[in-house]
C-alpha positions as CSV (number, residue, x, y, z in Angstrom):
1,M,-84.3,130.9,45.9
2,S,-81.9,128.0,46.2
3,K,-81.2,125.8,43.2
4,A,-82.2,122.1,43.2
5,P,-79.1,119.9,43.7
6,L,-77.8,118.0,40.7
7,L,-78.8,114.4,40.7
8,R,-76.0,112.0,41.5
9,N,-75.7,108.4,42.6
10,I,-75.6,108.3,46.4
11,G,-77.4,105.0,47.0
12,I,-77.5,101.4,45.6
13,D,-80.5,99.6,44.3
14,S,-79.1,96.2,43.3
15,T,-76.5,95.8,46.1
16,E,-75.6,92.2,45.1
17,H,-74.6,93.1,41.6
18,F,-73.1,96.4,42.6
19,F,-70.6,94.9,45.0
20,G,-70.0,91.9,42.8
21,N,-68.9,94.3,40.1
22,F,-66.7,96.1,42.6
23,K,-65.1,92.8,43.5
24,D,-64.4,91.7,39.9
25,T,-63.1,95.1,39.0
26,G,-60.8,95.2,42.0
27,N,-59.4,91.8,41.4
28,A,-58.7,92.7,37.8
29,V,-56.8,95.8,38.9
30,L,-54.8,93.7,41.4
31,T,-53.9,91.3,38.6
32,R,-52.6,94.1,36.4
33,L,-50.7,95.6,39.3
34,R,-49.0,92.3,40.0
35,A,-48.2,91.9,36.3
36,N,-46.5,95.3,36.2
37,V,-44.4,94.5,39.2
38,T,-43.4,91.0,38.3
39,A,-42.9,91.4,34.5
40,P,-41.5,89.7,32.5
41,E,-41.5,86.5,34.6
42,L,-45.0,87.1,35.9
43,R,-43.8,86.1,39.4
44,K,-41.8,87.8,42.0
45,V,-38.1,87.2,41.8
46,L,-35.8,87.8,44.8
47,R,-33.0,90.3,44.2
48,T,-29.3,89.4,44.0
49,W,-26.3,90.7,45.8
50,S,-22.9,92.0,44.7
51,V,-19.7,90.5,46.0
52,T,-19.3,93.6,48.2
53,E,-22.8,93.1,49.7
54,A,-22.4,89.3,49.9
55,A,-19.0,89.2,51.8
56,P,-20.3,90.4,55.2
57,M,-23.4,88.2,54.8
58,I,-21.2,85.1,54.2
59,G,-18.8,86.1,57.0
60,R,-15.7,86.5,55.0
61,S,-13.7,89.5,53.9
62,L,-14.1,90.9,50.4
63,P,-10.5,90.0,49.3
64,W,-11.0,86.4,50.7
65,L,-14.2,86.0,48.8
66,R,-12.8,87.3,45.6
67,E,-9.8,85.0,45.9
68,H,-11.5,81.8,47.0
69,D,-15.0,81.7,45.6
70,E,-14.9,80.0,42.2
71,G,-18.4,78.6,42.1
72,T,-20.6,81.8,41.9
73,P,-21.7,82.7,38.4
74,V,-20.7,85.9,36.6
75,D,-23.2,88.3,35.1
76,P,-22.3,88.2,31.3
77,E,-23.2,91.9,30.9
78,T,-21.1,93.3,33.8
79,G,-18.5,90.6,34.2
80,R,-19.2,90.7,38.0
81,K,-20.2,87.8,40.3
82,V,-23.9,87.8,41.2
83,Y,-25.0,86.2,44.5
84,T,-28.4,84.7,45.1
85,L,-29.5,84.2,48.7
86,A,-29.4,80.4,48.0
87,R,-25.8,80.7,46.9
88,I,-25.0,82.8,50.0
89,N,-26.5,80.1,52.2
90,E,-24.6,77.4,50.3
91,L,-21.3,79.2,51.0
92,R,-22.3,79.8,54.6
93,D,-22.9,76.1,55.0
94,Q,-19.5,75.2,53.4
95,L,-17.6,77.6,55.6
96,G,-19.6,77.0,58.8
97,T,-20.7,80.6,59.1
98,R,-24.4,80.1,58.9
99,F,-26.3,80.6,62.1
100,C,-27.7,77.3,63.5
101,R,-30.2,77.3,66.3
102,P,-28.6,75.6,69.3
103,E,-29.4,72.0,70.1
104,G,-31.9,71.8,72.9
105,S,-33.7,75.1,71.9
106,E,-37.3,75.4,70.7
107,S,-38.8,76.9,67.5
108,I,-40.2,80.3,68.2
109,I,-44.0,80.5,67.4
110,M,-44.8,84.2,67.4
111,P,-48.1,85.8,66.6
112,V,-48.0,89.5,65.7
113,S,-51.2,90.7,67.0
114,N,-53.3,93.7,68.1
115,F,-57.0,94.6,68.4
116,K,-56.6,97.4,65.9
117,G,-56.1,97.4,62.1
118,G,-53.6,99.6,60.5
119,V,-50.9,99.4,63.2
120,G,-48.3,97.7,61.0
121,K,-48.8,94.0,61.8
122,T,-48.3,92.8,58.2
123,T,-45.4,95.1,57.5
124,T,-43.7,93.9,60.7
125,V,-44.3,90.2,59.9
126,I,-43.0,90.5,56.3
127,H,-39.9,92.4,57.1
128,L,-39.0,90.3,60.2
129,A,-39.5,87.1,58.2
130,Q,-37.2,88.4,55.4
131,K,-34.5,89.6,57.9
132,L,-34.5,86.2,59.5
133,A,-34.2,84.5,56.1
134,L,-31.4,86.9,55.1
135,D,-29.6,85.8,58.3
136,G,-29.9,82.2,57.1
137,M,-32.8,81.0,59.2
138,R,-35.8,79.0,58.2
139,V,-39.2,80.8,58.5
140,L,-42.8,79.9,58.2
141,V,-45.4,82.7,57.8
142,V,-49.0,81.8,58.7
143,D,-51.5,84.2,57.2
144,F,-54.3,84.3,59.7
145,D,-55.9,87.5,58.4
146,S,-58.8,87.2,55.8
147,Q,-57.5,90.3,54.1
148,A,-54.6,88.2,53.1
149,S,-52.0,90.9,52.7
150,C,-49.1,88.6,53.6
151,T,-50.4,86.2,51.0
152,F,-50.4,88.9,48.3
153,A,-47.0,90.2,49.3
154,L,-45.0,86.9,49.9
155,G,-46.9,84.5,47.7
156,S,-47.7,86.9,44.9
157,Y,-51.2,85.4,44.7
158,I,-54.5,87.2,44.1
159,P,-56.0,85.5,47.1
160,D,-59.6,85.2,46.1
161,I,-58.9,84.3,42.4
162,E,-56.0,81.9,42.6
163,L,-56.6,80.2,46.0
164,D,-59.6,78.4,47.5
165,E,-60.4,77.3,51.0
166,D,-58.4,74.1,50.6
167,D,-55.2,76.1,50.0
168,T,-55.5,77.8,53.4
169,I,-55.1,76.6,57.0
170,A,-58.8,75.7,57.2
171,P,-58.5,72.0,56.4
172,A,-55.8,71.5,59.0
173,L,-58.1,73.1,61.7
174,I,-61.4,71.4,60.7
175,E,-60.6,68.1,59.0
176,S,-57.2,66.8,60.0
177,R,-54.1,68.4,61.4
178,E,-51.9,66.4,59.0
179,L,-53.3,68.6,56.2
180,I,-51.1,71.4,57.3
181,T,-48.3,70.0,55.1
182,R,-50.5,70.4,52.1
183,S,-51.1,74.1,52.8
184,I,-47.4,75.1,53.1
185,R,-46.0,76.7,50.0
186,A,-42.5,77.9,49.2
187,T,-42.2,81.6,48.4
188,Y,-39.9,83.4,46.0
189,F,-37.9,84.5,49.0
190,T,-35.3,81.8,49.9
191,G,-35.9,80.5,53.4
192,I,-39.5,81.6,53.8
193,D,-42.5,79.3,53.5
194,L,-46.1,80.5,53.6
195,I,-49.5,79.2,54.6
196,P,-51.7,81.5,52.6
197,A,-55.1,83.0,53.4
198,N,-58.1,84.4,51.5
199,L,-61.5,85.6,52.4
200,S,-62.7,82.1,53.1
201,I,-60.8,81.8,56.4
202,Q,-63.3,84.3,58.0
203,D,-65.8,81.4,58.0
204,L,-63.6,79.7,60.6
205,E,-64.7,82.3,63.1
206,L,-68.1,80.7,62.9
207,S,-67.3,77.0,62.3
208,L,-64.5,76.6,64.8
209,P,-66.5,77.5,67.9
210,N,-69.4,75.3,66.8
211,P,-69.2,71.7,68.0
212,E,-71.6,70.6,65.2
213,L,-69.3,72.0,62.5
214,N,-65.8,71.8,64.0
215,N,-65.3,68.0,64.0
216,H,-64.7,68.1,67.8
217,A,-64.7,64.3,68.3
218,A,-61.7,63.8,66.0
219,M,-60.0,67.1,66.4
220,G,-60.3,68.0,70.1
221,P,-60.5,71.5,71.6
222,A,-61.2,74.2,69.0
223,A,-58.8,76.7,70.5
224,A,-55.8,74.4,70.2
225,R,-56.2,73.3,66.6
226,L,-53.3,75.4,65.3
227,K,-51.0,74.2,68.1
228,Y,-51.7,70.6,67.2
229,A,-51.1,71.3,63.5
230,L,-47.9,73.2,64.1
231,D,-46.6,70.5,66.3
232,L,-46.2,68.4,63.2
233,V,-44.1,70.9,61.2
234,K,-42.5,73.4,63.6
235,H,-39.2,71.4,63.8
236,N,-38.6,72.3,60.2
237,Y,-38.4,76.0,61.1
238,D,-36.5,78.3,63.4
239,V,-39.3,80.8,63.6
240,V,-43.1,80.6,62.8
241,L,-44.7,84.1,62.4
242,I,-48.4,84.4,62.5
243,D,-50.1,87.5,61.0
244,C,-53.3,87.9,63.0
245,G,-56.4,89.8,62.0
246,P,-57.4,93.0,63.9
247,N,-59.6,91.2,66.4
248,M,-59.7,88.7,69.3
249,G,-61.6,86.1,67.4
250,T,-61.2,82.3,67.3
251,L,-58.2,82.5,64.9
252,T,-56.3,84.9,67.1
253,T,-57.1,82.8,70.1
254,N,-55.7,79.8,68.2
255,A,-52.5,81.7,67.5
256,L,-52.1,82.7,71.2
257,V,-52.7,79.1,72.4
258,A,-50.0,77.9,69.9
259,A,-47.6,80.7,70.9
260,N,-44.5,80.7,73.0
261,A,-43.8,84.3,72.0
262,L,-45.8,87.4,71.2
263,L,-45.1,90.7,69.5
264,V,-47.5,93.6,69.7
265,P,-47.1,96.6,67.4
266,I,-48.5,99.9,68.7
267,P,-48.3,103.2,67.0
268,P,-47.6,105.9,69.6
269,A,-51.0,107.6,69.5
270,T,-53.7,108.0,72.1
271,Y,-56.3,105.9,70.4
272,D,-53.9,103.1,69.8
273,L,-52.7,103.1,73.4
274,G,-56.4,102.9,74.5
275,S,-57.0,99.9,72.1
276,F,-53.9,98.1,73.5
277,V,-55.3,98.5,77.1
278,M,-58.4,96.7,75.9
279,F,-56.3,94.1,74.1
280,T,-54.4,93.3,77.4
281,S,-57.8,92.7,79.1
282,S,-58.5,90.0,76.5
283,L,-55.0,88.6,76.8
284,N,-55.6,88.4,80.6
285,D,-58.7,86.4,80.1
286,I,-57.0,84.0,77.7
287,F,-53.8,83.4,79.7
288,K,-55.8,83.1,82.9
289,Q,-57.2,79.9,81.3
290,L,-54.0,78.8,79.6
291,K,-51.7,79.3,82.6
292,T,-48.7,79.0,80.1
293,P,-45.7,81.3,80.1
294,L,-44.5,83.3,77.1
295,Q,-40.8,83.0,76.6
296,F,-40.7,86.2,74.6
297,F,-43.0,89.3,74.8
298,R,-42.2,92.7,73.3
299,I,-44.2,95.8,72.4
300,L,-43.0,97.5,69.2
301,L,-43.7,101.2,68.7
302,S,-44.8,101.0,65.0
303,K,-45.7,103.6,62.4
304,H,-43.8,106.2,64.5
305,T,-44.1,109.7,63.0
306,N,-41.5,111.2,65.3
307,T,-43.7,114.2,65.9
308,V,-43.9,116.0,69.3
309,K,-47.2,114.3,70.1
310,A,-45.9,110.9,69.0
311,N,-42.8,111.3,71.1
312,E,-45.0,112.2,74.1
313,I,-47.1,109.0,73.8
314,D,-43.8,107.1,73.1
315,S,-42.5,108.3,76.5
316,L,-45.8,107.4,78.2
317,I,-45.9,103.9,76.8
318,R,-42.3,103.3,77.9
319,K,-43.2,104.6,81.4
320,I,-46.1,102.3,81.7
321,Y,-44.7,99.1,80.2
322,G,-41.0,99.5,80.9
323,E,-38.5,97.0,79.6
324,Y,-41.1,95.2,77.5
325,V,-41.1,98.1,75.1
326,M,-38.5,97.6,72.4
327,S,-35.6,100.1,72.4
328,N,-35.9,100.6,68.7
329,A,-39.1,101.9,67.0
330,M,-40.3,101.4,63.5
331,Y,-40.5,104.9,62.0
332,T,-42.7,105.8,59.1
333,T,-40.4,106.3,56.0
334,V,-41.0,107.2,52.4
335,E,-38.8,104.2,51.2
336,I,-40.9,101.6,53.0
337,E,-44.2,103.2,51.8
338,K,-42.9,103.2,48.2
339,A,-41.7,99.6,48.5
340,S,-45.1,98.6,49.8
341,S,-46.9,100.3,46.9
342,E,-44.8,98.2,44.5
343,M,-45.6,94.9,46.3
344,G,-42.1,94.9,47.9
345,T,-40.1,95.6,51.0
346,I,-37.1,97.6,52.0
347,Y,-35.0,94.3,51.9
348,E,-36.0,93.6,48.3
349,T,-34.9,97.0,47.1
350,Q,-32.1,96.7,44.6
351,K,-31.9,100.5,44.0
352,A,-33.1,103.3,46.2
353,R,-36.5,104.6,45.2
354,S,-35.7,108.2,46.2
355,N,-32.0,108.7,47.0
356,R,-29.5,106.5,48.6
357,E,-29.2,108.4,51.8
358,T,-33.0,108.2,52.4
359,Y,-32.9,104.5,51.6
360,M,-30.0,103.8,54.0
361,R,-31.8,105.6,56.8
362,A,-34.9,103.4,56.2
363,L,-32.8,100.2,56.0
364,S,-30.9,101.1,59.2
365,C,-34.2,101.7,61.0
366,M,-35.7,98.4,59.9
367,N,-32.5,96.5,60.7
368,S,-32.3,98.0,64.2
369,V,-35.9,96.8,64.9
370,N,-35.4,93.4,63.5
371,D,-31.9,92.8,64.9
372,E,-33.2,93.7,68.4
373,I,-35.9,91.0,68.1
374,I,-33.5,88.5,66.6
375,N,-30.8,89.1,69.2
376,D,-33.4,88.6,72.0
377,I,-34.5,85.3,70.3
378,K,-30.9,84.1,70.0
379,Y,-30.3,84.9,73.7
380,L,-33.4,82.9,74.5
381,W,-32.3,80.0,72.4
382,Q,-28.9,79.9,74.1
383,R,-30.5,80.0,77.5
384,Q,-32.7,77.0,76.5
385,A,-29.7,75.1,75.1
386,D,-27.7,75.7,78.3
387,A,-30.6,74.5,80.4
388,A,-31.1,71.4,78.3
389,G,-27.4,70.7,78.5
390,G,-27.4,71.0,82.2
391,S,-30.5,68.8,82.8
């Protein structure tokens, strides 16, 4: 005779209170996690660089920098110069070594998008934004995902506690495009600004397509709202990166209408390849109506495990999509996972979380991916500048 099972909670009676408690408890945990990471300032602070690290960033030799740089402060404990990214950019500007987007070239507006979640979109956006900023460029990150991971990582906000709808892109898409300036916030990372998100932006998926709610008479076509808003501020930035949600909703459509570039991360796995094929069908429908070119399009093999099966799908994707697949892949590494668990990135790491060799491999992998994108963008800018000069 079988025993009766022990009674346990497998259902919910008062669902409203149950999930409300889950929300409150979860937000309290996020607040504590942030406090642990950001103590004692209670905000994220960008790392500093030694003179050995700063010299190649500035574009001068180590002996030259030691001899000629008299304005950088010295750490009273170590007696060594400590370089902030702001100071590095100041020296770059003084010496003429900072990259300047060529006259006649256009700001890049690049959604990072895919149908599926969990493919590495946010990781890609954050690391690419930081690498651009480390190279001295001006970056705007637009968080278009109601999960608001970019907002949590770059802004260090608890999105649904410290932000409301007026802090997001929503007012610029529904009320007036000029309100985009009000939603832009500086981040702790020199050179990166952020338009944050929280759960409220999912309401835009309902209100934007509805002529009775979207202020159509004053604002025009719903799908072009982000484009109109970015037209007012894009000249302030070299690159605008848009972290899209895992769908092809109204917000993602707005991002694609505004775009002149597109980056699609795909893990080399069968289901992810299948999802991408569906995604291209939706892209076909959108661009059939837009009839606008993309000046940059790349597929990034993301979350690459380097297993036999992953390498098989890697080869298949490269065979199908050819030169549009980036040469470098973003491999899964312990250092990147550990950095993410501490609200950080590989570029913010002051000391290796495991060992230096492992860290340097992860950094080299991330640099290879981002440098390939950045070099392609620089090539595009130069081609635009040459065309503008010859016109």
